[in-house]
Backbone as a chain_set.jsonl record, in Angstrom:
{"seq": "MKPPRPAQPAAGRSCTFCRIIGGEAPAFAVFEDALAYAFLDHRPLLKGHVLLTPKAHRETLQDLPEDAVGPLFRIARMLCGAVERAMAADGSFLAINTRISQSVPHLHIHVVPRWRKDGLFSPKLVWKRQPYRDEAEMRAVQEAIRREIRA", "coords": {"N": [[-6.639, 80.949, -16.953], [-7.311, 78.538, -14.536], [-10.181, 78.319, -12.412], [-10.023, 78.287, -8.787], [-10.317, 75.179, -7.024], [-13.215, 74.298, -5.109], [-13.395, 74.559, -1.481], [-12.739, 71.603, 0.398], [-14.85, 70.135, 2.225], [-15.244, 67.527, 3.184], [-12.759, 66.579, 3.664], [-11.93, 67.418, 6.123], [-12.182, 65.629, 8.368], [-10.3, 63.61, 7.837], [-7.938, 64.935, 7.257], [-4.892, 65.814, 8.607], [-4.02, 68.45, 9.242], [-6.44, 69.863, 9.188], [-7.666, 68.687, 11.371], [-5.959, 69.581, 13.408], [-6.347, 72.379, 13.215], [-9.04, 72.443, 13.857], [-8.934, 71.804, 16.511], [-8.923, 69.161, 17.243], [-6.659, 67.671, 17.225], [-3.438, 67.738, 18.721], [-1.283, 70.64, 18.813], [1.365, 73.073, 18.712], [0.487, 76.047, 18.697], [1.256, 79.179, 17.173], [0.174, 81.364, 15.955], [-2.989, 82.676, 14.984], [-5.727, 83.603, 13.0], [-8.703, 84.77, 11.293], [-8.281, 83.75, 8.73], [-5.981, 82.07, 8.75], [-3.772, 79.612, 10.306], [-1.036, 78.987, 12.358], [1.647, 76.936, 13.388], [4.115, 75.136, 15.37], [6.294, 72.979, 13.632], [6.253, 69.556, 14.202], [8.354, 67.945, 13.608], [10.897, 69.463, 13.203], [12.953, 71.172, 10.779], [14.881, 72.912, 11.633], [15.12, 74.326, 14.9], [12.319, 76.281, 15.756], [10.98, 76.149, 13.398], [8.135, 76.761, 11.61], [4.81, 76.015, 10.544], [2.589, 77.405, 8.311], [-0.753, 77.605, 7.562], [-3.74, 77.79, 5.566], [-6.971, 78.137, 7.06], [-9.224, 77.055, 5.809], [-9.684, 74.048, 4.059], [-7.445, 73.527, 1.62], [-5.797, 71.981, -0.914], [-3.477, 72.608, -2.467], [-1.361, 75.425, -3.415], [-2.383, 76.394, -5.777], [-5.061, 75.881, -5.429], [-5.947, 77.728, -3.651], [-8.037, 80.506, -3.225], [-7.644, 83.393, -5.272], [-7.912, 85.893, -4.011], [-7.119, 85.341, -1.455], [-4.439, 84.824, -1.462], [-2.598, 87.025, -1.229], [-3.203, 88.024, 1.456], [-2.463, 85.678, 2.919], [0.273, 85.497, 2.383], [1.106, 87.907, 3.49], [0.863, 87.288, 6.168], [2.766, 85.244, 6.264], [5.077, 86.756, 5.789], [5.108, 88.347, 8.108], [5.433, 86.303, 10.011], [7.993, 85.393, 9.303], [9.667, 87.49, 10.194], [9.049, 87.424, 12.954], [9.85, 84.82, 13.697], [12.583, 84.892, 13.034], [13.501, 86.905, 14.836], [12.721, 85.792, 17.327], [14.241, 83.468, 17.435], [16.769, 84.397, 17.217], [17.921, 84.365, 14.671], [19.845, 84.38, 11.588], [18.519, 84.728, 9.262], [15.822, 83.559, 7.153], [13.985, 80.808, 5.701], [11.637, 80.034, 3.304], [9.213, 77.709, 2.164], [7.139, 75.874, -0.066], [5.594, 72.916, -0.755], [4.157, 71.222, -3.499], [2.111, 68.773, -3.955], [4.262, 66.729, -4.709], [6.463, 65.596, -2.317], [4.823, 66.724, -0.43], [3.85, 66.217, 2.585], [1.481, 66.339, 4.055], [-1.618, 66.64, 2.603], [-2.562, 69.419, 2.507], [-2.472, 72.741, 1.94], [0.476, 74.345, 2.968], [2.875, 76.576, 4.314], [6.246, 76.487, 4.864], [8.093, 78.013, 7.336], [11.201, 78.654, 8.124], [13.761, 79.206, 10.408], [17.096, 80.444, 9.771], [20.609, 80.042, 10.077], [23.933, 81.106, 9.513], [25.998, 78.63, 8.15], [24.415, 76.517, 9.204], [24.001, 73.93, 8.439], [21.72, 72.929, 7.222], [21.227, 72.124, 4.548], [22.539, 69.443, 2.796], [25.128, 68.391, 0.463], [23.52, 67.016, -1.339], [21.098, 68.208, -1.117], [19.408, 67.365, 1.017], [16.937, 67.405, 3.448], [17.671, 67.864, 6.676], [16.451, 66.718, 9.671], [15.978, 68.173, 12.87], [15.081, 67.463, 15.802], [13.098, 68.664, 18.617], [14.223, 68.68, 22.03], [12.398, 68.051, 24.019], [8.966, 68.426, 25.179], [8.923, 70.727, 26.741], [10.95, 72.313, 25.635], [9.78, 72.783, 23.144], [7.552, 74.284, 23.973], [8.85, 76.574, 24.981], [9.995, 77.67, 22.647], [7.653, 78.085, 21.206], [6.401, 80.082, 22.796], [8.292, 82.163, 22.585], [8.114, 82.866, 19.869], [5.416, 83.615, 19.742], [5.518, 85.867, 21.446], [7.036, 87.618, 19.88], [5.305, 87.966, 17.726], [3.229, 89.367, 18.917], [4.603, 91.672, 19.541]], "CA": [[-6.344, 80.442, -15.622], [-8.369, 77.703, -13.967], [-10.646, 78.791, -11.104], [-9.625, 77.359, -7.716], [-11.299, 74.18, -6.606], [-13.858, 74.698, -3.849], [-12.892, 73.909, -0.266], [-13.165, 70.212, 0.456], [-15.273, 69.921, 3.606], [-15.135, 66.123, 3.585], [-11.373, 66.308, 4.036], [-11.698, 67.827, 7.503], [-12.043, 64.513, 9.301], [-9.11, 62.812, 7.581], [-6.771, 65.792, 7.087], [-4.197, 66.091, 9.868], [-4.019, 69.884, 9.545], [-7.816, 70.253, 9.511], [-7.909, 68.253, 12.751], [-5.214, 70.504, 14.261], [-7.059, 73.664, 13.171], [-10.309, 72.243, 14.562], [-8.705, 71.478, 17.915], [-9.08, 67.72, 17.461], [-5.31, 67.092, 17.312], [-2.583, 68.717, 19.409], [-0.255, 71.408, 18.09], [1.911, 74.221, 19.43], [0.092, 77.184, 17.864], [1.95, 80.453, 17.385], [-0.629, 82.436, 15.371], [-4.287, 82.3, 14.423], [-6.718, 84.639, 12.709], [-9.841, 84.207, 10.562], [-7.82, 83.084, 7.512], [-4.847, 81.153, 8.838], [-3.346, 79.006, 11.565], [0.393, 78.665, 12.275], [2.061, 76.118, 14.532], [5.445, 74.557, 15.248], [6.412, 71.67, 12.994], [6.654, 68.596, 15.244], [9.635, 67.38, 13.156], [11.464, 70.661, 12.575], [14.249, 71.168, 10.103], [15.674, 73.613, 12.641], [14.219, 74.796, 15.954], [11.599, 77.481, 15.359], [10.309, 75.835, 12.125], [6.686, 76.973, 11.731], [3.965, 75.725, 9.394], [1.464, 78.335, 8.158], [-1.744, 76.966, 6.7], [-5.069, 78.41, 5.59], [-7.921, 77.34, 7.842], [-10.05, 76.289, 4.871], [-8.898, 72.979, 3.437], [-7.027, 73.71, 0.229], [-4.694, 71.037, -1.05], [-2.274, 73.225, -3.024], [-1.412, 76.876, -3.605], [-3.277, 76.649, -6.911], [-6.442, 75.749, -4.968], [-6.263, 78.858, -2.791], [-8.631, 81.606, -3.998], [-6.675, 84.458, -5.539], [-7.999, 86.988, -3.031], [-6.528, 84.901, -0.176], [-2.996, 84.663, -1.621], [-1.924, 88.178, -0.627], [-3.293, 87.984, 2.916], [-1.693, 84.563, 3.476], [1.693, 85.83, 2.31], [1.379, 88.964, 4.479], [1.075, 86.567, 7.429], [4.067, 84.572, 6.128], [6.107, 87.788, 5.962], [5.119, 88.676, 9.528], [6.014, 85.17, 10.721], [9.441, 85.386, 9.042], [10.3, 88.414, 11.132], [8.865, 86.955, 14.326], [10.679, 83.631, 13.894], [13.984, 85.329, 13.031], [13.793, 87.594, 16.101], [12.555, 84.868, 18.453], [15.288, 82.453, 17.421], [18.043, 85.088, 16.978], [18.393, 83.772, 13.419], [20.455, 85.271, 10.603], [17.567, 84.884, 8.166], [14.808, 82.504, 7.151], [13.762, 80.05, 4.47], [10.237, 79.698, 3.101], [9.033, 76.678, 1.143], [5.817, 75.263, -0.258], [5.597, 71.748, -1.629], [2.89, 71.007, -4.167], [1.931, 67.342, -4.184], [5.5, 65.985, -4.496], [7.045, 65.914, -1.002], [3.828, 67.367, 0.434], [3.522, 65.126, 3.497], [0.064, 66.476, 4.393], [-2.23, 67.28, 1.442], [-3.244, 70.652, 2.892], [-1.507, 73.798, 1.68], [1.19, 74.9, 4.112], [4.123, 77.279, 4.033], [7.279, 76.252, 5.865], [8.881, 79.185, 7.718], [12.31, 78.012, 8.827], [14.862, 80.12, 10.713], [18.379, 79.996, 9.231], [21.843, 80.607, 10.601], [25.08, 80.799, 8.655], [26.607, 77.317, 8.41], [23.541, 75.701, 10.06], [24.013, 72.543, 7.974], [20.385, 72.474, 6.797], [21.28, 71.434, 3.27], [23.745, 68.687, 2.47], [25.387, 68.549, -0.978], [22.43, 66.425, -2.121], [19.891, 68.947, -0.747], [18.581, 66.544, 1.889], [16.493, 68.159, 4.613], [18.049, 67.173, 7.904], [15.549, 67.042, 10.783], [16.617, 68.388, 14.164], [13.927, 67.495, 16.704], [13.161, 69.304, 19.932], [14.609, 67.739, 23.093], [11.204, 67.621, 24.743], [7.84, 69.337, 25.062], [9.283, 71.997, 27.387], [11.678, 73.115, 24.662], [8.792, 73.223, 22.156], [6.765, 75.361, 24.587], [9.69, 77.77, 25.075], [10.075, 78.224, 21.299], [6.303, 78.555, 20.915], [6.174, 81.348, 23.501], [9.19, 83.18, 22.027], [7.541, 83.317, 18.591], [4.176, 84.337, 20.074], [5.926, 87.174, 21.97], [7.46, 88.459, 18.766], [4.114, 88.301, 16.931], [2.52, 90.415, 19.659], [5.439, 92.893, 19.537]], "C": [[-7.553, 79.691, -15.074], [-8.86, 78.295, -12.651], [-10.251, 77.789, -10.025], [-10.735, 76.36, -7.427], [-11.964, 74.651, -5.329], [-13.215, 73.973, -2.671], [-13.482, 72.509, -0.203], [-13.587, 69.871, 1.872], [-15.14, 68.483, 4.078], [-13.728, 65.794, 4.07], [-11.112, 66.576, 5.511], [-11.454, 66.69, 8.466], [-10.745, 63.736, 9.098], [-7.836, 63.645, 7.468], [-6.166, 66.139, 8.452], [-4.26, 67.571, 10.224], [-5.429, 70.389, 9.853], [-8.16, 69.851, 10.947], [-7.172, 69.157, 13.738], [-5.96, 71.836, 14.349], [-8.363, 73.572, 13.952], [-10.152, 71.891, 16.038], [-8.843, 70.006, 18.247], [-7.747, 66.997, 17.565], [-4.413, 68.156, 17.936], [-1.596, 69.407, 18.477], [0.187, 72.553, 18.981], [1.679, 75.449, 18.561], [0.903, 78.42, 18.216], [1.143, 81.623, 16.843], [-1.943, 81.858, 14.867], [-5.074, 83.56, 14.147], [-7.828, 83.986, 11.901], [-9.408, 83.397, 9.343], [-6.877, 81.919, 7.763], [-4.562, 80.671, 10.255], [-1.875, 78.641, 11.386], [0.814, 77.958, 13.549], [3.452, 75.555, 14.283], [5.369, 73.209, 14.549], [6.91, 70.696, 14.055], [7.934, 67.838, 14.871], [10.4, 68.488, 12.446], [12.778, 70.407, 11.842], [15.273, 71.817, 11.024], [14.682, 74.143, 13.68], [13.631, 76.146, 15.576], [10.864, 77.315, 14.038], [8.795, 75.879, 12.344], [6.009, 76.562, 10.429], [2.79, 76.704, 9.417], [0.502, 77.728, 7.169], [-3.049, 77.75, 6.708], [-6.007, 77.52, 6.405], [-8.814, 76.494, 6.941], [-9.175, 75.239, 4.204], [-8.695, 73.281, 1.958], [-5.795, 72.841, 0.063], [-3.396, 71.692, -1.506], [-2.448, 74.739, -3.119], [-2.353, 77.229, -4.75], [-4.746, 76.584, -6.508], [-6.879, 76.905, -4.075], [-6.89, 79.966, -3.628], [-7.645, 82.765, -4.105], [-6.713, 85.56, -4.49], [-7.47, 86.596, -1.647], [-5.009, 84.788, -0.255], [-2.242, 85.8, -0.94], [-2.003, 88.17, 0.89], [-2.486, 86.85, 3.547], [-0.197, 84.887, 3.457], [2.063, 87.026, 3.187], [1.633, 88.325, 5.845], [2.428, 85.858, 7.391], [5.202, 85.57, 6.35], [6.239, 88.179, 7.43], [5.763, 87.565, 10.342], [7.524, 85.074, 10.501], [10.15, 86.279, 10.043], [10.212, 87.927, 12.56], [9.769, 85.76, 14.627], [12.159, 84.03, 13.942], [14.353, 85.993, 14.359], [13.741, 86.634, 17.284], [13.706, 83.887, 18.568], [16.681, 83.061, 17.24], [18.715, 84.522, 15.72], [19.004, 84.831, 12.505], [19.513, 85.566, 9.441], [16.522, 83.789, 8.251], [14.67, 81.917, 5.75], [12.277, 79.738, 4.412], [10.133, 78.657, 2.001], [7.588, 76.212, 1.13], [6.025, 74.074, -1.188], [4.21, 71.621, -2.247], [2.851, 69.568, -4.661], [3.201, 66.537, -3.93], [6.137, 66.498, -3.21], [6.077, 66.649, -0.08], [3.3, 66.28, 1.374], [2.071, 65.158, 3.97], [-0.59, 67.213, 3.234], [-3.154, 68.441, 1.836], [-2.178, 71.727, 2.72], [-0.853, 74.276, 2.969], [2.51, 75.504, 3.658], [5.067, 76.987, 5.185], [8.003, 77.575, 6.099], [9.976, 78.65, 8.637], [13.396, 79.048, 9.134], [16.163, 79.554, 10.166], [19.511, 80.753, 9.909], [22.948, 80.264, 9.618], [25.683, 79.461, 9.099], [25.759, 76.439, 9.341], [23.451, 74.249, 9.602], [22.666, 72.035, 7.493], [20.463, 71.665, 5.509], [22.61, 70.718, 3.096], [24.016, 68.914, 0.984], [24.268, 67.973, -1.851], [21.093, 67.079, -1.809], [18.906, 68.078, 0.039], [18.213, 67.381, 3.109], [16.822, 67.342, 5.856], [17.119, 67.639, 9.025], [16.341, 67.191, 12.068], [15.513, 68.552, 15.194], [14.19, 68.262, 17.999], [13.544, 68.252, 20.967], [13.379, 67.161, 23.778], [10.104, 68.666, 24.559], [8.149, 70.695, 25.689], [10.044, 72.893, 26.411], [10.733, 73.632, 23.575], [7.982, 74.384, 22.707], [7.563, 76.658, 24.67], [9.806, 78.451, 23.71], [8.722, 78.804, 20.898], [6.08, 79.928, 21.534], [7.058, 82.453, 22.938], [8.618, 83.731, 20.716], [6.258, 84.095, 18.845], [4.49, 85.744, 20.581], [6.286, 88.133, 20.848], [6.294, 88.841, 17.857], [3.355, 89.432, 17.614], [3.266, 91.749, 19.615], [5.279, 93.591, 18.253]], "O": [[-8.683, 80.174, -15.151], [-8.043, 78.736, -11.842], [-10.15, 76.592, -10.291], [-11.922, 76.657, -7.566], [-11.331, 75.345, -4.533], [-12.583, 72.928, -2.828], [-14.584, 72.263, -0.692], [-12.776, 69.37, 2.65], [-14.94, 68.248, 5.27], [-13.536, 64.828, 4.808], [-10.177, 66.021, 6.087], [-10.574, 66.797, 9.319], [-10.151, 63.254, 10.063], [-6.742, 63.091, 7.576], [-6.839, 66.682, 9.327], [-4.523, 67.92, 11.375], [-5.59, 71.263, 10.704], [-8.856, 70.581, 11.653], [-7.709, 69.468, 14.801], [-6.175, 72.357, 15.444], [-8.747, 74.522, 14.635], [-11.147, 71.701, 16.736], [-8.877, 69.64, 19.422], [-7.707, 65.83, 17.953], [-4.61, 69.348, 17.702], [-1.139, 68.833, 17.489], [-0.533, 72.953, 19.896], [2.548, 75.848, 17.786], [1.201, 78.681, 19.381], [1.392, 82.766, 17.226], [-2.009, 80.724, 14.393], [-5.09, 84.482, 14.962], [-7.889, 82.758, 11.83], [-10.096, 82.451, 8.96], [-6.952, 80.898, 7.08], [-5.036, 81.231, 11.244], [-1.504, 78.048, 10.372], [0.398, 78.325, 14.648], [3.918, 75.498, 13.145], [4.489, 72.398, 14.837], [7.892, 70.983, 14.739], [8.529, 67.168, 15.715], [10.54, 68.461, 11.223], [13.586, 69.561, 12.225], [16.392, 71.327, 11.172], [13.519, 74.381, 13.354], [14.346, 77.045, 15.131], [10.189, 78.243, 13.593], [8.25, 75.132, 13.157], [6.566, 76.741, 9.345], [2.085, 76.815, 10.421], [0.891, 77.373, 6.056], [-3.428, 78.313, 7.734], [-5.85, 76.299, 6.433], [-9.125, 75.349, 7.27], [-8.038, 75.526, 3.828], [-9.636, 73.287, 1.165], [-4.843, 72.963, 0.834], [-2.326, 71.369, -0.99], [-3.546, 75.263, -2.928], [-3.043, 78.247, -4.699], [-5.593, 77.172, -7.18], [-8.066, 77.041, -3.777], [-6.324, 80.338, -4.656], [-6.916, 83.074, -3.163], [-5.672, 86.101, -4.117], [-7.386, 87.446, -0.76], [-4.35, 84.669, 0.778], [-1.333, 85.547, -0.15], [-0.975, 88.296, 1.555], [-1.886, 87.04, 4.604], [0.516, 84.581, 4.413], [3.219, 87.152, 3.591], [2.509, 88.766, 6.589], [3.159, 85.871, 8.381], [6.181, 85.257, 7.027], [7.351, 88.326, 7.939], [6.544, 87.833, 11.255], [8.258, 84.711, 11.42], [11.126, 85.865, 10.669], [11.189, 88.004, 13.305], [10.384, 85.697, 15.692], [12.901, 83.553, 14.8], [15.393, 85.683, 14.942], [14.62, 86.659, 18.146], [14.102, 83.515, 19.672], [17.664, 82.329, 17.121], [19.913, 84.24, 15.712], [18.716, 86.021, 12.633], [19.697, 86.547, 8.721], [16.353, 83.162, 9.297], [15.172, 82.462, 4.766], [11.717, 79.227, 5.381], [10.873, 78.709, 1.019], [6.913, 76.163, 2.159], [6.571, 74.221, -2.282], [3.205, 71.885, -1.587], [3.483, 69.211, -5.655], [3.219, 65.724, -3.006], [6.325, 67.703, -3.041], [6.495, 67.151, 0.964], [2.409, 65.514, 1.005], [1.493, 64.109, 4.255], [-0.161, 68.318, 2.902], [-4.349, 68.441, 1.54], [-1.096, 71.626, 3.299], [-1.539, 74.575, 3.947], [3.166, 75.004, 2.744], [4.728, 77.212, 6.346], [8.478, 78.192, 5.145], [9.716, 78.249, 9.771], [13.9, 79.699, 8.219], [16.334, 78.337, 10.099], [19.388, 81.926, 10.261], [22.891, 79.225, 8.96], [25.85, 79.212, 10.293], [26.301, 75.706, 10.168], [22.879, 73.419, 10.308], [22.48, 70.824, 7.364], [19.822, 70.621, 5.399], [23.674, 71.32, 3.234], [23.218, 69.564, 0.308], [24.095, 68.405, -2.99], [20.05, 66.554, -2.199], [17.71, 68.066, -0.251], [19.08, 67.994, 3.73], [16.293, 66.247, 6.046], [17.02, 68.837, 9.289], [17.269, 66.424, 12.326], [15.056, 69.669, 15.436], [15.332, 68.473, 18.407], [13.229, 67.073, 20.806], [13.311, 65.97, 24.079], [10.295, 69.667, 23.868], [7.67, 71.716, 25.198], [9.809, 74.1, 26.366], [10.857, 74.773, 23.132], [7.744, 75.364, 22.001], [7.008, 77.735, 24.451], [9.724, 79.677, 23.622], [8.654, 79.888, 20.318], [5.614, 80.843, 20.854], [6.602, 83.591, 22.826], [8.642, 84.941, 20.492], [6.036, 85.134, 18.223], [3.821, 86.705, 20.202], [5.899, 89.301, 20.859], [6.295, 89.927, 17.277], [2.89, 90.357, 16.948], [2.653, 92.816, 19.648], [5.891, 94.637, 18.039]]}, "num_chains": 1, "name": "protein.A"}
């Protein structure tokens, strides 16, 4: 097994997620600790769609140090429950893209609430985006998920 690549500090200035984590770009944060940062996707598949990312710039899951994999997925598991409860969802969907379809080259886990017959996947497996009406709706979803994390 190849050792993970070291964090790429030079990426911080150009990486959208590094700028969000550093407070240089806006985001609707729902969780933060020493390892990770989670925020609402600004182009959600379904309302309540959260992106969980390690704070250190790692491009792919393979680049994440092995001792950080478990802790990151414990946070993902916690977020699944919080998002499901906050959005009164029937379940959730987690996804990680690695290079192909990875719109931002910084490791991130999609945590997406799901409802029966929500229409997320068409027969061709196309991700249909369902944007928030406005910032107020984003803030309401943000607070609902934060409440569930605290609970």
